[in-house]
C-alpha positions as CSV (number, residue, x, y, z in Angstrom):
1,M,29.8,10.5,16.6
2,N,28.4,12.4,19.4
3,P,25.2,10.5,20.5
4,N,23.4,13.6,21.3
5,L,23.4,14.6,17.7
6,S,20.6,13.5,15.3
7,L,21.9,13.0,11.7
8,V,18.6,13.8,10.0
9,D,16.4,16.1,12.1
10,P,17.9,19.6,12.4
11,A,15.3,20.4,15.1
12,G,17.1,17.6,17.2
13,L,20.4,19.7,17.3
14,A,20.9,21.4,20.5
15,P,23.6,23.9,20.8
16,L,26.8,22.6,21.9
17,S,29.6,24.1,24.2
18,P,32.8,24.1,21.9
19,G,36.2,23.6,23.4
20,P,38.8,26.6,22.8
21,N,40.1,24.9,19.6
22,E,36.9,23.2,18.3
23,I,35.5,24.2,15.1
24,R,31.6,24.3,15.1
25,L,30.2,23.2,11.7
26,L,26.8,23.3,10.4
27,V,26.0,20.9,7.5
28,A,23.3,21.8,4.8
29,H,22.1,19.2,2.4
30,G,18.9,18.4,0.9
31,D,19.5,14.9,0.8
32,N,18.9,13.1,4.2
33,L,21.5,10.3,3.6
34,S,24.1,12.7,2.2
35,R,23.6,15.1,5.2
36,A,23.9,12.4,7.5
37,G,27.2,10.9,6.0
38,L,28.8,14.3,6.0
39,Q,27.9,14.8,9.5
40,A,29.2,11.5,10.5
41,L,32.3,11.9,8.7
42,L,33.3,15.5,10.0
43,D,31.8,15.1,13.7
44,D,34.4,12.1,13.8
45,E,37.2,14.8,13.8
46,P,38.5,15.6,17.1
47,D,38.5,19.3,16.4
48,I,35.2,19.5,14.7
49,V,31.9,19.6,16.3
50,V,28.6,19.3,14.2
51,A,26.5,21.9,15.9
52,G,23.6,21.8,13.5
53,S,22.2,20.7,10.1
54,A,19.7,21.8,7.6
55,G,17.8,20.4,4.6
56,D,16.8,23.6,2.8
57,G,18.0,27.2,2.4
58,E,15.6,28.7,4.8
59,A,16.6,26.3,7.5
60,V,20.1,27.2,7.0
61,I,19.8,30.7,7.7
62,A,17.8,30.0,11.0
63,E,20.1,27.4,12.2
64,V,23.1,29.9,11.7
65,E,21.5,32.3,13.8
66,R,20.7,29.6,16.3
67,V,24.0,27.8,16.7
68,H,26.4,30.2,15.7
69,P,28.8,27.9,13.7
70,D,32.3,28.7,12.6
71,V,31.8,27.2,9.1
72,V,28.9,26.2,7.1
73,L,29.2,23.5,4.6
74,I,26.4,23.9,1.8
75,D,25.3,21.6,-1.0
76,S,24.9,23.9,-4.1
77,G,21.9,21.9,-5.0
78,L,20.1,22.9,-1.6
79,P,16.3,23.3,-2.2
80,G,14.5,26.5,-1.4
81,V,16.8,29.6,-1.0
82,D,19.8,28.6,-3.2
83,A,23.2,28.3,-2.1
84,V,24.3,31.5,-3.6
85,E,21.7,33.3,-2.0
86,V,22.1,31.8,1.4
87,T,25.8,32.6,1.3
88,R,25.0,36.2,0.4
89,T,22.3,36.4,3.3
90,I,24.7,35.0,5.9
91,I,27.6,37.4,4.8
92,A,25.5,40.4,4.7
93,E,23.9,39.8,8.2
94,P,26.1,41.8,10.9
95,G,25.4,39.4,13.7
96,I,26.6,36.2,11.9
97,S,28.8,37.6,9.1
98,R,32.0,36.2,10.8
99,V,30.9,32.6,9.5
100,H,32.8,31.1,6.9
101,V,30.8,29.3,4.0
102,V,32.1,26.4,1.9
103,V,30.0,25.3,-1.2
104,L,30.0,21.6,-2.3
105,G,28.8,21.5,-6.1
106,D,29.8,21.0,-9.9
107,S,33.3,22.1,-10.5
108,D,32.3,22.0,-14.0
109,A,29.5,24.9,-13.6
110,D,31.6,28.0,-13.9
111,E,28.8,30.3,-13.2
112,E,27.9,28.3,-10.0
113,V,31.5,28.6,-8.8
114,L,31.9,32.3,-9.8
115,A,28.4,33.3,-8.1
116,S,29.6,31.4,-5.0
117,L,32.9,33.0,-4.7
118,R,31.6,36.5,-5.4
119,A,28.6,36.2,-3.0
120,G,31.3,35.5,-0.2
121,A,31.9,31.9,0.1
122,S,35.4,30.9,1.5
123,G,35.6,27.9,-0.7
124,F,34.2,25.7,-3.2
125,L,34.9,22.1,-3.7
126,P,33.5,19.5,-5.9
127,S,30.8,17.4,-4.5
128,E,33.0,14.2,-5.0
129,T,36.0,15.6,-2.8
130,E,37.6,13.0,-1.1
131,A,37.2,12.9,2.8
132,V,40.8,14.0,3.8
133,A,40.6,17.0,1.6
134,L,36.9,18.1,2.9
135,V,38.3,17.8,6.4
136,A,41.4,20.1,5.6
137,A,39.2,22.5,3.8
138,V,36.9,23.0,7.0
139,R,40.0,23.7,8.9
140,A,41.4,26.0,6.4
141,V,38.5,28.2,6.2
142,A,37.9,28.1,9.9
143,A,41.5,29.6,10.2
144,G,40.6,32.2,7.6
145,E,42.2,30.8,4.7
146,A,40.4,30.0,1.3
147,A,39.6,26.6,0.1
148,V,39.1,25.8,-3.6
149,S,40.1,22.6,-5.4
150,P,42.7,23.0,-8.2
151,A,40.2,21.9,-10.7
152,V,38.0,24.5,-10.0
153,V,40.8,27.1,-9.9
154,R,41.9,26.1,-13.4
155,R,38.1,26.5,-14.8
156,V,37.6,29.8,-13.1
157,I,40.7,31.9,-13.0
158,S,40.3,32.8,-16.8
159,E,36.6,33.4,-16.3
160,L,37.3,36.0,-13.3
161,A,40.2,37.8,-15.5
162,A,37.7,38.2,-18.5
163,R,34.6,38.9,-16.8
164,P,35.0,41.0,-13.9
165,D,32.1,41.5,-11.6
166,P,30.9,45.1,-12.0
167,G,29.7,44.9,-8.4
168,L,33.1,44.4,-7.1
169,P,35.8,47.0,-6.8
170,G,37.8,47.9,-9.9
171,P,41.4,48.4,-10.6
172,E,41.4,52.0,-9.7
173,Q,40.5,50.7,-6.2
174,L,43.8,49.3,-6.0
175,D,45.3,52.7,-5.6
176,E,44.3,52.5,-2.0
177,L,46.7,49.8,-1.3
178,T,50.4,50.5,-0.2
179,P,52.9,48.5,-2.5
180,R,53.3,46.1,0.4
181,E,49.6,45.4,0.5
182,L,49.6,44.9,-3.5
183,E,52.5,42.6,-3.0
184,V,50.8,40.6,-0.2
185,M,47.5,40.5,-2.0
186,G,49.4,38.9,-5.1
187,L,51.0,36.4,-2.7
188,V,47.4,35.3,-1.3
189,A,46.2,35.0,-4.9
190,G,49.3,32.7,-5.6
191,G,47.8,30.6,-2.7
192,L,50.3,31.4,0.2
193,S,49.1,31.2,3.8
194,N,50.2,33.9,6.2
195,D,53.1,31.8,7.3
196,Q,54.2,31.2,3.8
197,I,53.9,35.0,3.1
198,A,55.8,36.0,6.2
199,D,58.6,33.5,5.0
200,H,58.7,34.8,1.7
201,L,58.8,38.4,2.5
202,V,61.1,37.8,5.8
203,I,58.4,39.5,8.2
204,S,56.6,38.3,11.1
205,R,53.4,36.3,10.8
206,A,51.6,39.1,12.5
207,T,52.9,41.6,10.0
208,A,51.7,39.3,7.3
209,K,48.4,39.0,8.7
210,T,48.1,42.7,9.2
211,H,48.8,43.6,5.6
212,V,46.2,41.0,4.6
213,S,43.6,42.3,7.0
214,R,44.4,45.9,5.7
215,A,44.1,44.9,2.0
216,L,40.6,43.1,2.9
217,Y,39.2,46.4,4.7
218,K,40.3,48.8,2.2
219,L,38.6,46.7,-0.8
220,H,35.8,45.9,1.4
221,A,36.4,42.0,0.6
222,R,34.8,39.5,3.1
223,N,37.5,37.0,2.9
224,R,40.6,35.6,1.1
225,A,38.6,34.0,-1.5
226,Q,37.2,37.2,-2.4
227,L,40.5,38.9,-2.2
228,V,41.7,36.3,-4.8
229,T,38.8,36.9,-7.3
230,L,39.5,40.7,-6.8
231,A,43.2,40.1,-7.9
232,Y,42.3,38.4,-10.9
233,E,39.3,40.5,-11.9
234,T,41.2,43.7,-11.5
235,G,44.3,42.5,-13.6
236,L,46.8,42.5,-10.7
237,V,47.5,38.9,-11.2
238,Q,47.5,37.1,-14.5
239,P,46.1,33.6,-15.1
240,R,48.5,30.8,-15.1
241,Q,48.8,27.1,-13.9
242,P,47.6,26.6,-10.4
243,A,49.9,25.6,-7.8
244,V,48.7,23.1,-4.9
245,D,49.3,24.1,-1.5
246,G,49.5,22.4,2.1
247,F,46.6,20.1,2.2
248,G,46.5,17.8,-0.6
249,E,46.0,17.2,-4.2
250,T,42.3,17.4,-4.3
251,A,41.7,20.5,-2.4
252,A,44.1,23.7,-1.9
253,I,44.3,27.2,-0.9
254,V,43.0,29.3,-3.8
255,A,46.1,29.4,-6.1
256,A,47.6,30.3,-9.4
């Protein structure tokens, strides 16, 4: 644990100078002990630096603007401005919109999960997620992937297909995508990373990444998790049993 970091008081956290491969993380939780535990766990990883912490929604937004993290880990029960609104605010702010948000919450609360993903969160994990899966999720979203536990995926995919968000693009907007981009979007919804998409389609990783980026741009999607929600809400992909991807049984790239 970095001795210069306070586990409780966010005011005592000074901006750090990250290494070239370090992930800057901000931890937001209303309970001091839980926040301290998450900080200690994640800051112990060699490639993760806990650059800040916050105990309520207003403090999260201020800290994001101050420390410029790569990933924000937010407890869904955060006091003050709730986690969904905090996520929406972060994603909508041009200066900090590159930040990836992971929400920790109740995987049985379908509305909470849907609202978080629709607001732009890159991941949603149960509060009881094991340490190894939590660390892997932080790394995944920092790399531009989506991280949602299989339990969460199973619960919300049918809801995504049955109750599309009227504020998101409709099926007609899929017409803007090329056949290859539609295919890649379906593979993203199937839980494949850029490397796996490249292998599946026998193309380079750079080409796969370009197809994903173009689909995101054309559909005005914020991240891969939102691209997945659009795949189900527009009917491009039909619900079926989720598959588990590369980082364990308790947390996976959003998959179907």
